[in-house]
FITIVEX-422915 format. One record per atom (N, C-alpha, C): residue in three letters; x, y, z; residue number from 0. Coordinates in pm, whole numbers, padded with zeros to 5 digits. Each point is the difference from the previous one (the first is absolute). Example, Ala and Ser with C-alpha at 12.3 -4.5 7.8 and 13.67 -1.06 7.14 Angstrom:
> ALA,01319,-00569,00780,0 .
> ALA,-00089,00119,00000,0 .
> ALA,00090,00120,00000,0 .
> SER,-00035,00105,-00072,1 .
> SER,00082,00119,00006,1 .
> SER,-00077,00109,00073,1 .
This chain:
> MET,17755,05107,15164,0 .
> MET,00015,00084,00056,0 .
> MET,00153,00116,-00050,0 .
> ASP,00080,-00081,-00060,1 .
> ASP,00096,00057,-00079,1 .
> ASP,-00058,00097,-00120,1 .
> LYS,-00070,-00007,-00077,2 .
> LYS,-00080,00008,-00127,2 .
> LYS,-00019,00141,00062,2 .
> LYS,-00106,00014,00110,3 .
> LYS,-00043,00121,00060,3 .
> LYS,00132,00112,00012,3 .
> GLN,00108,-00061,00075,4 .
> GLN,00101,00069,00041,4 .
> GLN,00056,00066,-00114,4 .
> ALA,00022,-00096,-00113,5 .
> ALA,00075,00096,-00131,5 .
> ALA,-00132,00118,-00051,5 .
> GLN,-00122,-00048,00067,6 .
> GLN,-00066,00091,-00114,6 .
> GLN,-00010,00121,00072,6 .
> ILE,00034,-00029,00173,7 .
> ILE,-00006,00142,00090,7 .
> ILE,00152,00108,-00020,7 .
> ALA,00084,-00107,-00055,8 .
> ALA,00143,00045,-00043,8 .
> ALA,-00002,00093,-00100,8 .
> ALA,-00068,-00057,-00097,9 .
> ALA,00014,00058,-00151,9 .
> ALA,-00108,00151,00038,9 .
> ALA,-00109,-00028,00043,10 .
> ALA,-00104,00125,00050,10 .
> ALA,00088,00134,00034,10 .
> ARG,00099,-00043,00137,11 .
> ARG,00034,00112,00051,11 .
> ARG,00146,00048,-00052,11 .
> ARG,00064,-00076,-00086,12 .
> ARG,00079,00054,-00089,12 .
> ARG,-00070,00116,-00130,12 .
> THR,-00113,-00082,-00060,13 .
> THR,-00056,00087,-00113,13 .
> THR,-00093,00136,00080,13 .
> LYS,-00036,-00020,00121,14 .
> LYS,-00059,00116,00089,14 .
> LYS,00149,00092,00026,14 .
> GLU,00103,-00043,00041,15 .
> GLU,00093,00080,-00013,15 .
> GLU,00055,00107,-00108,15 .
> LEU,-00001,-00098,-00096,16 .
> LEU,00068,00039,-00153,16 .
> LEU,-00124,00126,-00048,16 .
> MET,-00101,-00026,00042,17 .
> MET,-00156,00069,-00051,17 .
> MET,00042,00101,00083,17 .
> GLU,00012,00010,00143,18 .
> GLU,-00064,00091,00113,18 .
> GLU,00121,00097,00024,18 .
> GLY,00100,-00096,00008,19 .
> GLY,00127,00052,00066,19 .
> GLY,00032,00139,-00118,19 .
> GLU,00103,00077,00115,20 .
> GLU,00018,00108,-00052,20 .
> GLU,00077,00027,-00123,20 .
> GLY,-00042,00116,-00084,21 .
> GLY,00035,-00035,-00154,21 .
> GLY,-00058,-00118,-00048,21 .
> GLY,-00127,-00065,00050,22 .
> GLY,-00063,-00119,-00036,22 .
> GLY,-00048,-00003,-00170,22 .
> LEU,00021,-00168,-00035,23 .
> LEU,-00078,00005,-00100,23 .
> LEU,-00099,00050,-00062,23 .
> LYS,-00149,-00007,00118,24 .
> LYS,-00091,00063,-00069,24 .
> LYS,00014,00134,-00054,24 .
> ASP,00080,00104,00077,25 .
> ASP,00005,00127,-00034,25 .
> ASP,00080,00011,-00151,25 .
> VAL,00084,-00112,-00036,26 .
> VAL,00069,00014,-00109,26 .
> VAL,-00130,-00013,-00131,26 .
> LEU,-00051,-00163,00031,27 .
> LEU,-00086,-00017,-00119,27 .
> LEU,-00107,00138,-00005,27 .
> ASP,-00040,00076,00134,28 .
> ASP,-00115,00047,-00064,28 .
> ASP,00022,00128,-00058,28 .
> ARG,00167,00051,00032,29 .
> ARG,00052,00134,-00078,29 .
> ARG,00021,-00072,-00158,29 .
> VAL,00070,-00110,-00047,30 .
> VAL,-00029,-00033,-00131,30 .
> VAL,-00130,-00022,-00083,30 .
> GLU,-00087,-00084,00079,31 .
> GLU,-00153,00010,-00026,31 .
> GLU,-00064,00173,-00032,31 .
> ARG,00067,00074,00080,32 .
> ARG,-00072,00104,-00022,32 .
> ARG,00100,00106,-00135,32 .
> SER,00086,-00050,-00035,33 .
> SER,00082,00048,-00086,33 .
> SER,-00037,-00029,-00136,33 .
> TYR,-00033,-00162,00004,34 .
> TYR,-00075,-00050,-00126,34 .
> TYR,-00134,00061,-00029,34 .
> LEU,-00099,00015,00129,35 .
> LEU,-00168,00094,-00030,35 .
> LEU,00068,00141,-00032,35 .
> ASP,00083,00044,00044,36 .
> ASP,00058,00147,-00048,36 .
> ASP,00004,-00045,-00146,36 .
> ALA,00059,-00050,-00058,37 .
> ALA,00081,-00014,-00125,37 .
> ALA,-00118,-00069,-00072,37 .
> ILE,-00092,-00027,00026,38 .
> ILE,-00103,-00055,-00073,38 .
> ILE,-00101,00124,-00050,38 .
> VAL,00007,00060,00108,39 .
> VAL,-00078,00195,00024,39 .
> VAL,00099,00062,-00130,39 .
> GLY,00095,-00029,00015,40 .
> GLY,00082,00140,-00117,40 .
> GLY,00042,-00089,-00119,40 .
> THR,-00060,-00113,-00044,41 .
> THR,00006,-00051,-00126,41 .
> THR,-00127,00063,-00071,41 .
> ASP,00029,00046,-00143,42 .
> ASP,-00081,00002,-00077,42 .
> ASP,-00131,-00139,-00022,42 .
> VAL,-00114,00011,-00009,43 .
> VAL,-00111,-00023,-00009,43 .
> VAL,00041,-00140,-00088,43 .
> THR,00000,00058,-00107,44 .
> THR,00043,-00129,-00125,44 .
> THR,00107,-00063,-00007,44 .
> ASP,00087,00013,00121,45 .
> ASP,00118,-00112,00015,45 .
> ASP,-00009,-00121,00107,45 .
> THR,-00096,-00058,-00104,46 .
> THR,-00041,-00094,00092,46 .
> THR,00087,-00117,00045,46 .
> ALA,00093,00003,-00045,47 .
> ALA,00112,-00109,00018,47 .
> ALA,00096,00027,00118,47 .
> THR,-00008,00120,00018,48 .
> THR,00070,00036,00083,48 .
> THR,-00091,00015,00121,48 .
> ARG,-00119,00048,00037,49 .
> ARG,-00096,-00022,00094,49 .
> ARG,-00013,-00157,00036,49 .
> GLU,-00034,-00078,-00096,50 .
> GLU,-00039,-00141,00028,50 .
> GLU,00122,-00050,00078,50 .
> ALA,00144,00006,-00051,51 .
> ALA,00116,-00004,00060,51 .
> ALA,00030,00054,00157,51 .
> LEU,-00048,00092,00033,52 .
> LEU,00002,00088,00116,52 .
> LEU,-00112,-00091,00102,52 .
> TYR,-00105,00003,-00078,53 .
> TYR,-00122,-00057,00104,53 .
> TYR,00037,-00190,00053,53 .
> HIS,00041,-00058,-00107,54 .
> HIS,00054,-00127,00036,54 .
> HIS,00102,00005,00112,54 .
> ARG,00147,00078,-00018,55 .
> ARG,00049,00027,00115,55 .
> ARG,-00070,00049,00131,55 .
> THR,-00114,00099,-00036,56 .
> THR,-00056,00034,00148,56 .
> THR,-00044,-00147,00058,56 .
> MET,-00080,-00044,-00085,57 .
> MET,-00065,-00144,00068,57 .
> MET,00062,-00072,00051,57 .
> ALA,00136,-00070,-00082,58 .
> ALA,00083,-00059,00045,58 .
> ALA,00080,00023,00160,58 .
> LEU,00022,00130,00017,59 .
> LEU,00031,00053,00154,59 .
> LEU,-00097,-00017,00073,59 .
> ARG,-00134,00002,-00014,60 .
> ARG,-00140,00001,00078,60 .
> ARG,00028,-00163,00043,60 .
> ASP,-00024,-00070,-00082,61 .
> ASP,00054,-00172,00016,61 .
> ASP,00083,-00030,00101,61 .
> ILE,00124,00096,-00019,62 .
> ILE,00099,-00046,00091,62 .
> ILE,-00041,00016,00109,62 .
> LYS,-00008,00140,00035,63 .
> LYS,-00066,00037,00148,63 .
> LYS,-00097,-00050,00012,63 .
> SER,-00131,-00055,-00054,64 .
> SER,-00096,-00070,00054,64 .
> SER,00061,-00167,00047,64 .
> MET,00073,-00055,-00069,65 .
> MET,00102,-00142,00029,65 .
> MET,00082,00036,00124,65 .
> MET,00045,00111,00067,66 .
> MET,00085,00045,00049,66 .
> MET,-00131,00020,00145,66 .
> VAL,-00090,00053,-00017,67 .
> VAL,-00102,-00011,00090,67 .
> VAL,-00051,-00104,00055,67 .
> ALA,-00004,-00085,-00091,68 .
> ALA,-00043,-00154,00034,68 .
> ALA,00060,-00063,00066,68 .
> LEU,00130,-00008,-00038,69 .
> LEU,00093,-00077,00060,69 .
> LEU,00018,00032,00149,69 .
> ILE,-00018,00158,00032,70 .
> ILE,00031,00024,00155,70 .
> ILE,-00162,-00031,00034,70 .
> SER,-00107,-00004,-00033,71 .
> SER,-00136,-00054,00062,71 .
> SER,00020,-00165,00026,71 .
> ARG,00045,-00102,-00057,72 .
> ARG,00026,-00119,00008,72 .
> ARG,00072,00025,00109,72 .
> GLY,00137,00061,00034,73 .
> GLY,00063,-00010,00120,73 .
> GLY,-00059,00029,00112,73 .
> ALA,-00084,00114,-00008,74 .
> ALA,-00071,00034,00133,74 .
> ALA,-00097,-00128,00010,74 .
> GLY,-00087,-00059,-00108,75 .
> GLY,-00064,-00103,00087,75 .
> GLY,00063,-00133,00017,75 .
> ALA,00131,00019,-00046,76 .
> ALA,00013,-00135,00024,76 .
> ALA,00085,00058,00176,76 .
> GLU,00055,00121,00013,77 .
> GLU,00036,-00001,00142,77 .
> GLU,-00075,-00010,00092,77 .
> THR,-00161,00034,-00045,78 .
> THR,-00098,-00039,00121,78 .
> THR,-00016,-00126,00010,78 .
> ILE,-00034,-00081,-00103,79 .
> ILE,-00012,-00151,00017,79 .
> ILE,00101,-00027,00082,79 .
> VAL,00168,00000,-00046,80 .
> VAL,00071,-00049,00109,80 .
> VAL,-00016,00052,00196,80 .
> ARG,-00056,00132,-00055,81 .
> ARG,00010,00058,00161,81 .
> ARG,-00133,-00109,00047,81 .
> ARG,-00094,-00003,-00063,82 .
> ARG,-00096,-00069,00083,82 .
> ARG,00017,-00137,00023,82 .
> LEU,00107,-00077,-00091,83 .
> LEU,00009,-00110,00040,83 .
> LEU,00106,-00015,00115,83 .
> SER,00083,00089,00003,84 .
> SER,00081,00020,00130,84 .
> SER,-00083,00014,00138,84 .
> ASP,-00078,00091,-00028,85 .
> ASP,-00056,00005,00120,85 .
> ASP,-00106,-00091,00079,85 .
> ALA,-00074,-00059,-00184,86 .
> ALA,-00046,-00168,00070,86 .
> ALA,00033,-00110,00067,86 .
> ARG,00126,00034,-00032,87 .
> ARG,00142,-00116,00067,87 .
> ARG,-00003,00070,00128,87 .
> LYS,00031,00121,00045,88 .
> LYS,00033,00014,00128,88 .
> LYS,-00134,-00039,00082,88 .
> THR,-00103,00052,-00053,89 .
> THR,-00119,-00010,00104,89 .
> THR,-00027,-00159,00024,89 .
> ALA,00041,-00096,-00128,90 .
> ALA,-00012,-00165,00052,90 .
> ALA,00086,-00036,00063,90 .
> ALA,00123,00088,00049,91 .
> ALA,00111,-00077,00058,91 .
> ALA,-00003,00011,00148,91 .
């Protein structure tokens, strides 16, 4: 149960960071947009810059995906804890 509680707490903190006022998701989205705009603004032959910007964009997407997965795992853990708690109450 402690592991599930830790997952729930981590998910709540992550969700608050991502979605709260001035949240990290907005910041990451703006940075990603700036990278994509920079790619569009580079010369087609400047492959080194374009590739570096592409890799930065992919890294940001990886970070966002990991944070979303953490939130999802926490939601799943919360459901499990709630169901176990309900089952115990019913059994008592």
